[in-house]
VEXKOL-851677 format. One record per residue: residue in one letter; y, z, x of N, C-alpha, C, O in turn; chain. Coordinates in steps of 0.02 Angstrom, whole numbers. Each point is the difference from the previous one (the first is absolute). Example, Ala and Ser with C-alpha at 12.3 -4.5 7.8 and 13.67 -1.06 7.14 Angstrom:
REM VEXKOL-851677
<pt A, <-284, 390, 660>, <59, 0, -45>, <60, 0, 45>, <-1, 33, 52>, A>
<pt S, <54, -69, -70>, <59, 3, 42>, <55, 37, -39>, <55, 8, 25>, A>
END
This chain:
REM VEXKOL-851677
<pt M, <5672, 2157, 5991>, <-30, 65, 5>, <16, 39, -63>, <55, -4, -28>, A>
<pt S, <-104, 41, 9>, <11, 38, -61>, <30, 69, 17>, <1, 21, 58>, A>
<pt R, <22, 11, -108>, <30, 67, 10>, <-50, 50, 26>, <18, 46, 37>, A>
<pt R, <-79, -54, -55>, <-52, 46, 23>, <-6, -3, 76>, <-4, 52, 33>, A>
<pt Y, <4, -111, -5>, <-5, -7, 73>, <63, 24, 35>, <-4, 27, 55>, A>
<pt L, <62, -36, -86>, <62, 24, 30>, <3, 77, 1>, <30, 29, 45>, A>
<pt A, <-62, 2, -93>, <-2, 73, 0>, <-49, 26, 52>, <9, 56, 24>, A>
<pt L, <-60, -94, -5>, <-48, 22, 49>, <26, -5, 71>, <-25, 34, 45>, A>
<pt I, <75, -76, -32>, <26, -8, 67>, <30, 65, 27>, <-17, 20, 55>, A>
<pt P, <62, 15, -92>, <25, 64, 27>, <-55, 52, 8>, <3, 41, 46>, A>
<pt L, <-52, -43, -90>, <-55, 47, 6>, <-40, -14, 63>, <-19, 47, 36>, A>
<pt A, <6, -110, -21>, <-38, -18, 60>, <40, 18, 62>, <-29, 23, 49>, A>
<pt L, <95, -32, -50>, <41, 19, 58>, <-2, 75, 11>, <-4, 23, 57>, A>
<pt A, <7, 17, -110>, <-2, 73, 6>, <-67, 22, 29>, <-2, 44, 43>, A>
<pt I, <-51, -73, -67>, <-67, 18, 26>, <-5, -20, 73>, <-29, 37, 40>, A>
<pt G, <58, -94, -21>, <-2, -22, 69>, <39, 47, 45>, <-22, 15, 56>, A>
<pt L, <80, 9, -79>, <39, 47, 40>, <-36, 67, 9>, <2, 30, 53>, A>
<pt I, <-34, -8, -105>, <-38, 63, 3>, <-59, -8, 48>, <-14, 46, 39>, A>
<pt A, <-20, -103, -41>, <-58, -11, 43>, <19, -3, 73>, <-38, 21, 43>, A>
<pt T, <97, -46, -27>, <20, -3, 70>, <15, 69, 28>, <-4, 10, 60>, A>
<pt G, <22, 37, -103>, <13, 68, 23>, <-64, 40, 12>, <4, 55, 27>, A>
<pt C, <-61, -81, -45>, <-64, 35, 7>, <-35, -16, 65>, <-60, 14, 6>, A>
<pt G, <93, -43, 41>, <-32, -18, 63>, <-11, 60, 44>, <19, 56, -18>, A>
<pt S, <-49, -67, 76>, <-14, 55, 45>, <63, 19, 39>, <46, -40, 5>, A>
<pt D, <-45, 100, 20>, <56, 24, 39>, <-9, -23, 72>, <-51, 14, 31>, A>
<pt S, <99, -49, -5>, <-6, -26, 68>, <44, 39, 48>, <33, -29, 42>, A>
<pt S, <-34, 95, -49>, <42, 41, 44>, <-31, 8, 69>, <33, 25, 45>, A>
<pt G, <-95, -45, -36>, <-32, 4, 64>, <-42, 62, 9>, <-42, 2, 45>, A>
<pt E, <52, 48, -85>, <-39, 62, 6>, <-63, -8, -43>, <4, 0, -61>, A>
<pt T, <-61, -5, 94>, <-62, -13, -36>, <-47, 60, -1>, <-48, 1, -38>, A>
<pt T, <62, 49, 80>, <-45, 59, 1>, <41, 63, -15>, <61, 0, 2>, A>
<pt A, <-97, 51, -17>, <32, 64, -14>, <27, 29, 66>, <-30, -11, 52>, A>
<pt P, <84, 48, -54>, <26, 29, 62>, <-49, 52, 28>, <-37, 32, -37>, A>
<pt T, <37, -25, 102>, <-45, 48, 33>, <29, 70, -6>, <61, 10, 6>, A>
<pt V, <-104, 37, -19>, <20, 70, -7>, <-41, 40, 49>, <-61, -7, 1>, A>
<pt S, <93, 48, 39>, <-38, 41, 48>, <-15, 67, -31>, <45, 32, -29>, A>
<pt I, <-107, -10, 35>, <-22, 64, -26>, <-18, 43, 60>, <-43, -20, 39>, A>
<pt P, <74, 77, -31>, <-16, 41, 58>, <-71, 28, -5>, <-25, 16, -53>, A>
<pt A, <-6, -12, 111>, <-69, 25, 3>, <1, 76, -6>, <45, 34, 26>, A>
<pt V, <-94, -7, -61>, <-7, 72, -7>, <-39, 24, 61>, <-58, -19, 9>, A>
<pt T, <89, 61, 31>, <-32, 22, 61>, <-33, 68, -6>, <-44, 18, 39>, A>
<pt S, <66, 22, -88>, <-30, 65, -9>, <-3, 15, -75>, <42, -24, -38>, A>
<pt P, <-90, 64, 17>, <-4, 16, -71>, <59, 43, -22>, <32, 34, 40>, A>
<pt V, <-19, -36, -103>, <55, 39, -29>, <-19, 74, 5>, <-55, 19, -19>, A>
<pt P, <100, 23, 46>, <-17, 70, 7>, <-8, 33, -69>, <38, -14, -47>, A>
<pt T, <-86, 58, 43>, <-10, 37, -62>, <34, 67, 5>, <3, 31, 53>, A>
<pt A, <23, -8, -109>, <34, 64, -1>, <-53, 55, -6>, <-44, -3, -43>, A>
<pt T, <49, 52, 85>, <-46, 56, -4>, <38, 60, -26>, <55, 15, 23>, A>
<pt T, <-84, 17, -70>, <32, 60, -28>, <-46, 59, 12>, <-60, -3, -12>, A>
<pt A, <89, 55, 35>, <-38, 61, 12>, <2, 42, -63>, <52, 6, -33>, A>
<pt V, <-108, 23, 16>, <-3, 44, -58>, <31, 67, 19>, <-24, 33, 46>, A>
<pt P, <76, -13, -81>, <31, 64, 18>, <-47, 58, -17>, <-34, 0, -51>, A>
<pt T, <33, 47, 95>, <-42, 59, -12>, <42, 53, -35>, <58, 10, 16>, A>
<pt T, <-89, 21, -63>, <34, 54, -37>, <-24, 67, 25>, <-54, 6, 29>, A>
<pt T, <94, 42, -41>, <-18, 68, 23>, <-45, 35, -50>, <-19, 58, 11>, A>
<pt G, <3, -91, -66>, <-45, 31, -49>, <36, 45, -48>, <-30, 47, -26>, A>
<pt T, <93, -58, 14>, <39, 42, -46>, <-27, -11, -70>, <-3, -57, -24>, A>
<pt T, <-16, 111, -9>, <-24, -5, -69>, <37, 51, -42>, <25, 51, 25>, A>
<pt A, <-24, -65, -89>, <30, 47, -47>, <-50, 8, -57>, <-43, -43, -11>, A>
<pt T, <48, 98, -25>, <-46, 13, -55>, <38, -4, -65>, <53, 31, -9>, A>
<pt A, <-80, -69, -38>, <31, -7, -66>, <-22, 58, -43>, <-44, 39, 19>, A>
<pt K, <76, -32, -78>, <-16, 56, -44>, <-71, -4, -27>, <-28, 50, -21>, A>
<pt G, <-2, -110, 22>, <-69, -7, -22>, <-50, 18, 54>, <-60, -1, -13>, A>
<pt G, <83, 17, 73>, <-44, 20, 54>, <-21, -58, 45>, <-36, 10, 48>, A>
<pt T, <59, -71, -63>, <-18, -57, 43>, <49, -3, 58>, <58, 19, -7>, A>
<pt T, <-82, -44, 63>, <43, -7, 58>, <20, -74, 8>, <-38, -45, -19>, A>
<pt F, <97, 34, 48>, <24, -68, 11>, <45, 2, 61>, <24, 52, 21>, A>
<pt N, <-13, -110, 8>, <44, -7, 58>, <65, -32, -24>, <-1, -58, -20>, A>
<pt P, <57, 94, 20>, <62, -28, -25>, <29, -55, 43>, <45, -37, -22>, A>
<pt N, <-70, 29, 84>, <24, -52, 44>, <-34, -67, -13>, <24, -52, 23>, A>
<pt E, <-79, 52, -58>, <-38, -61, -15>, <20, -26, -69>, <24, 39, -42>, A>
<pt P, <-35, -103, 28>, <16, -27, -67>, <-49, 28, -53>, <-56, 19, 16>, A>
<pt D, <79, -19, -77>, <-41, 24, -56>, <-56, -50, -13>, <13, -60, -8>, A>
<pt S, <-74, 83, 7>, <-58, -44, -12>, <-55, 41, -32>, <9, 59, -16>, A>
<pt E, <-67, -90, 5>, <-56, 36, -30>, <-25, 55, 46>, <-22, 53, -24>, A>
<pt T, <25, -64, 89>, <-24, 50, 47>, <54, 51, 18>, <-16, 53, 28>, A>
<pt N, <79, -68, -42>, <55, 45, 16>, <44, 4, -63>, <53, -31, -3>, A>
<pt D, <-74, 70, -46>, <33, 3, -64>, <59, 49, 3>, <-10, 60, -7>, A>
<pt I, <69, -87, 17>, <60, 42, 2>, <22, 13, -72>, <10, -47, -38>, A>
<pt P, <-2, 111, 19>, <18, 15, -69>, <73, -21, -14>, <42, 3, 45>, A>
<pt P, <-28, -22, -107>, <69, -20, -17>, <45, 61, -6>, <-23, 57, -4>, A>
<pt K, <88, -69, 5>, <49, 54, -5>, <-1, 30, -70>, <-17, -34, -49>, A>
<pt Q, <34, 98, 45>, <0, 36, -64>, <49, -34, -49>, <56, -16, 18>, A>
<pt G, <-79, 5, -80>, <42, -28, -52>, <10, -75, 4>, <39, -28, -39>, A>
<pt S, <-72, -6, 85>, <9, -73, 6>, <-45, -37, -49>, <-49, 29, -24>, A>
<pt P, <64, -91, 9>, <-44, -40, -43>, <-70, -7, 29>, <-49, -5, -37>, A>
<pt E, <44, 4, 103>, <-65, -6, 32>, <-42, 62, -15>, <-61, -5, -11>, A>
<pt E, <93, 64, 12>, <-37, 62, -15>, <-24, 0, -73>, <-56, 20, -14>, A>
<pt A, <99, -43, -32>, <-21, -4, -70>, <-58, -47, -9>, <-45, 13, -40>, A>
<pt F, <45, -69, 77>, <-55, -48, -4>, <-65, 31, 25>, <-52, -7, -33>, A>
<pt E, <55, 41, 90>, <-61, 30, 27>, <-26, 56, -46>, <-60, 7, -8>, A>
<pt E, <104, 32, -22>, <-21, 52, -48>, <-35, -31, -60>, <-50, 26, -25>, A>
<pt Q, <79, -81, 1>, <-31, -34, -58>, <-69, -27, 20>, <-47, 3, -41>, A>
<pt C, <40, -28, 100>, <-64, -26, 23>, <-52, 57, 4>, <-58, -8, -20>, A>
<pt K, <79, 66, 46>, <-45, 56, 5>, <-23, 24, -69>, <-58, 17, -9>, A>
<pt Q, <106, -15, -39>, <-17, 23, -68>, <-48, -47, -34>, <-46, 22, -35>, A>
<pt Q, <56, -87, 44>, <-42, -49, -34>, <-63, -17, 40>, <-48, -27, -27>, A>
<pt G, <48, 44, 91>, <-58, -15, 42>, <-8, -74, 14>, <-55, -24, 12>, A>
<pt T, <111, -13, -13>, <-4, -72, 10>, <13, -22, 72>, <-13, -57, 17>, A>
<pt C, <40, 101, 23>, <15, -19, 70>, <-54, 27, 46>, <-30, 52, -13>, A>
<pt G, <17, -90, 66>, <-53, 20, 47>, <24, 40, 53>, <-39, 20, 43>, A>
END
């Protein structure tokens, strides 16, 4: 036998050992375990929120516009900023330049 064949014997044995480890698992468990899912008997309740009623409290700004201080500031309820605040300076600049709606 030549040296080449002697070198192939350990390689063939290693491949054979690896191939025997690739067999199927014979643990006896062939199917997935059963899982029970509870049946839904009623729909998920929805949360109902009541719209709070306001007493209609309004205040008048120095520009003559009215607003409700209990409601959030929006286009329809424009609450004026506090005197000397950065927000007031911004609104004054907008009025002077005519860039704000």
